[in-house]
N, C-alpha and C positions, 0 to 999 in steps of 0.2 A: 171536276174545279179546273178552271182555266181563265187565271186574271192576268191582265197587263199589268208591268210595272207602273204605268200611269193609274190604273184605277186603284192598285194597292195604294199607291202614295196619296191620292185623296181622300181615301178612308183614313189613314195616318194623320194628315193635315189635320184633321177634325177634332182628332184629339188634344185638350189643351193640356199640353207638358212645360209649358214655362216656368223655368225655375228661379224663386223656390215654391210659389204659391201652386204649383199646376200638379196634376195627378199622374205621377209615372205608374203605380200600380194600376191604373182600368188600363192603360195602352198593353202593358205587359200581360195581362191576364189576355188580351184579344190577339197578341202574337203568340203568350203558348197555347191557343187554340190553332192558330193558325200552321206553326210549326208542327203538331201533332198531327193535321189534316195532311201534312206532306213527309208523312212516315217517318219521323223524330222515334226514335228509341225511347226518348224519357225526354220529358220536358217540364219545367217547373218555376214557379215565380216566388222571387224571395224578397221579402221587404226588408230595408236595412233603413234601422232607425235614424233620423236626424230631425232637429227642432224646425218644425212650420210647416212640415210638408210628409207626402207623402213621397217614399222613396224606397227604388229597388230593382231588381234586374228579371229577367226571364232567360235560362239558361237552355238549350235542347242539345242532347246526345245524338249521334248518328254514328255506331260501331263505339269502338276504342279511338276517342280523339286524341291525335297530336299535333294538331292544326286548331286555332281558334278564329272564328271568324267574329268582330266585334263591332259594334256601331252603337253610337248613343239615341236616348230615345229623348231627353229631354231638351228643352231651347230656350234661349235667353230669352227675357220679357220683351214684349211688345213694342220695336222703335217707334220712334217719331216720324210720321212721315207716311205710312200705309194708307193709301187712297179708298182701298176697301177693306172687308173683313180678312185679317191674315187668318183666318180659321178656317175661312170658305174656300177650298182650292179652284182656284178660275186658271182657264186655259186659251193662252193667247199668245199669238206668233212662235207658236213650237215651242212652248213654253207653261211648264205649270208654275203657278205663282200660289205661294203661301208659308208661314212661319215655319221654318225646318225644313223646306223643302231641298234644298241643298245639304245644310248640316242639321243631321245625317240621314230625314227620313228618306231620301230618296236611296240612299245605299238601301236602307232597310227593304225596301221596295225592291229593290235590284235582287237582293238575297233572296226572296219569297219566290219571285218570279223563275230565278234561277232552280230552286229546288222544286219546283212543275216541270223542270224538263230533264233532271236528274238527281239520284238520292244519292249525295256523300256515303262512304266506306267509313271515313274514319276522321268524323271531324264534329268538332264544338259551336255552336251559335251563341252568341252570349248580346243581348240588345239590354244596355243596362243604363240606368239614369245617372245622374247627379254629375255628368262633364263638367257642367257649363257651370258650377260654384263649387262645391268645395269636395268633390272627387271621394265622397264616401263608398260608391258601390263597387269598383273595380278592386279596392285592397278588400273589400267584406270577398268576393268572388275567389281571390287569389287565395284567402286563408281557407277556404272551403274544399272539400275531396274532389269535387269537379273540377279543379284547379291541376291535380296530381296526372302527372303524364306528357301535360301539353307543351310543347317544344317551340313550335312557330304561330305566327299569331298576322292577319290581317287586319288593321285598324281603320277602319272607315272616316274618313275625311274629304272635303271636295278639295279633289287637289289637280283638276283641269287635267285630268287624264293621264298625269302623272305620277309615278311612285316616288315615295319619301322614305330613304333608309336614314336620314339622321335630320335633323331639327333643332331650334334654339328651344333652351330651359325660358324660366320666368322668374325672377327673384325679384321679391320685393320688400320695400321697406321702412318704418315709421322713425324718423327722427323726433324727440321731445326736447323742450326746455323750460322748466319753472322758475318763476321769478316770484317777484313781492305781488306784483300790481298794485292798482290802485288810480288815482285822478291825475289826468293827463297833464293838469297845471302843473306836476311835481317831475313830469317824463324827463326831461333833463338832465334828472338826477338820480333815475330809476332804470333797473335793467329792462329791457326790451326786447322780449323772446323773439316777435315776429320779425324783428330786424334783423335777429341773429340768425332765424330762420332761413332770409331773404339771402342773408351770406353765405349758406350752406349750399341755398339752388343755384347761386353762381358759380360756386366750387365744384357743384356737380357736372353742372352743364358743361365746364371748363375740362372735367374728367372725359366726358364723352365726347369733346371734342378732340382732345388729346388722343384718344385710343378710337378712331373712326376706321381706321386703315386697318386695325387688329383683327386677327382671327383668320381661319382659312377662306380661300377661294368661294365668293359666292355667297359667304356668311360671314361679312366684317363687321366691325362695328359693334357697342352694346347696345344701343337701342336705348339711350339715355332718354328716359321719361321722369322729369317730376311734376309730380300730377296735381299736387295741391299745399299747399299753407293755411291752417288755420289756427283760430286762438282768439280771434277778437271778437269784443260783443258791442260797442260802442265806439264811434268816433272820439268819445272824451273818456275813455276807459284807458288804461295801460293795461294791457290782460295779462295775467298771473300765467298763462300755460300758451305755447303756440308748439304745435306739432306739422311735420312735415311729412311726406310721402313721397317715393320715389320707386321706380322698376329699370330694371334693366332686364335683357334678352341674352341670357350666355352661350356663345356656338360652343359644340363639341368640344371638349379639351380646356374650357374654360378652367384657372385656378380661381376657384372660389375663396379660400381661405386669403389667398394674397389680396385679396379685391377688398376684403372685408377689413386688412389690416392697414390697406393704402385709404379707403374711405372714412376708417375710425380716425386714423391721424389727423385727416384733415380737418376732420369735427373737433378734434379735440383743440388742434390749432385756432378754431374759431372761437371757441368757448369750450373750457376744458368738463361742464355740465350737461354738454348734449350727450342725452342717451340713443344711443341706435338699436332697434330691435330688427329682427330678419323675420316678416309675418309673414312669407310666402315662399317656397323653395321648391322649383320643379325644376330639376337638373334636365340639361337635355338628353336628346338620344342619337345613338352612335352605332348602326348596326354592326354587330359585330361577326357576323357570318352571311354576307349577301346570297351567294350560290346558289343555296335551295330555294331563297326566295325569289332568285330571280328566274330560275327551272319554273318556277311554279306561276310567275304571271307572264312568262317568257315577251315576244313582242306586241302583248294588249295594252300594253302602256306606251306612252311615248318617248319618256327617258328617266331615269333616274336620277332624283335630284334632293339636294337639303330644302327644308322648308322653314321658312321664317316663325312660323306658327309652334305652339306647344301643342301636343296630343298626350293622350296616355298612354300611347306608346311607350312613352318613358318608363311608366310604371309595369309595365308588362316585363320590359326589359332589364328592370332591376330586379325583378326576381326568376331570373331566367329562361324568359321566352323571347326568344327572337322575331321583332315585329319589322314589319313593311307598312307605310301609310298609303293607303290609295283609294279612291272612292268617286263618286259620280257629281259634277258641279264644280263650280271655283270658290276660295275664300273669299274671294271679292264681293260674294253673295251673301256669305254667313254674317250675321247680325246686324244685317241692313233692312230698311224697309225696300217693300216691294221684293224679297228674296225670292227666287225661282233656280229653278234646274231646269236645262235642255232636255227635250223627249228625246232628241238623239244623243244624248248624254245616259240617260235611263236605259238604254239600249245598248250600248256598250257597255255598262256596269253591269246588264244580266248576263251579256256573252261572257265576260270576265269572268264573273263568280260561275258561271255553267263550268269553263274551262279550270278555274281552279277546284269543284268540286268533281270533275270526270279525273283530275290529275291527283288527288289527294285522297 
C-alpha cells in the first residue's frame, strides 16, 4: 500500500457528501477500511440520526489516545459558478480542484498519507460528518466512551499553514413582529411590520458601526450582518407578520448577556412587541494552554493566530479537550466554486501529521 495525498484526495472528492443530502456513511465506511489497513487497533463507523440524510462519523484508535485528530467529511452544497463537475477531481497548475478539496478532504488525505509513514502510539482519528449544517456528530462522539481520556486535539480546517489557537463564534438571531395585516388602501392607519423591521435593521447596523473597534487585536468588531427581512406577500397587502434575521461573530471574551440586553432594549424602543430569538449560539474559542500544542506542531506552521471563522474546535474545548486548528488550503477557497488545494500544501500537511504522529 503506497498512495500519495493527491491520489487519496481524488478518491475522496468523488464521494458526494454535500450536506444535507449527501451520504456521509459511504465515505466513512471507505475511511474505516483505509484506517484499518494503516494499522488502527480499532476502527468503526457510527451513524448519527438526523432528518433528511445519512449522517455519522468514523473513529479509529491507535493505542490509548490522549490526542485527537479531527477533520470533517461533509461539504456545503454545490455553489453556482463551477466550470466542471465538482465531484470529478482535476489537476491544473499544481492544484487539485473539486468540492471539499480544501474544506476538508485535503486534510483527510494528508492524514492517511502520513499514516503510511508512521504508526502513532496514542492517537485517535475522528473523521466526522455534519460540520457544515447542524453539528450533530461531534456532540454524539463526545457522549461516547471513545472520547474518554482525550486531552488535546488538532482540528483540521484550511488555515494557510497557520495554526489557530482562538477564533470567533457565531450568534444568529431572529426578530419577529405580528400585526393585523390587511388591504394596502388602509396602510396609513395600520401597523406595518416590515417598516418596523427595517427600523430595527438600521439600529443593528448602527450597533455594528459603533463597536467596530471593540475586541482584541486582530479580531476587532462584531461582523454584524443583517441578513434578511421577510414577510410580504404582494404589493397591495399589508403583511400580518415580518421577520428579520441577523448575526454577529463574537470575539473571545465577548459578553453575550450584555449584548442581548442591549439589543433587546433597542428593539423594545422601536416597538414593544418585537420578539427576539437566539437561533444559533456557537461560542468563540480561546485556547487555555497553548504550550503542549505548540510543542506538538513546532516550527511546521507559519504562525499562531486568531481565526475569523468558527470551527468545531470550540465544541471540543467546551468538553475539556484543548484544541488547535490547522490544515492544508486556504479558507478563501472554502465554500467557493472552483475550490482547490495546492499539491504543495498537501505535501506540507503530510509532513505536519507525520511529525505529530511521531511526537504523540
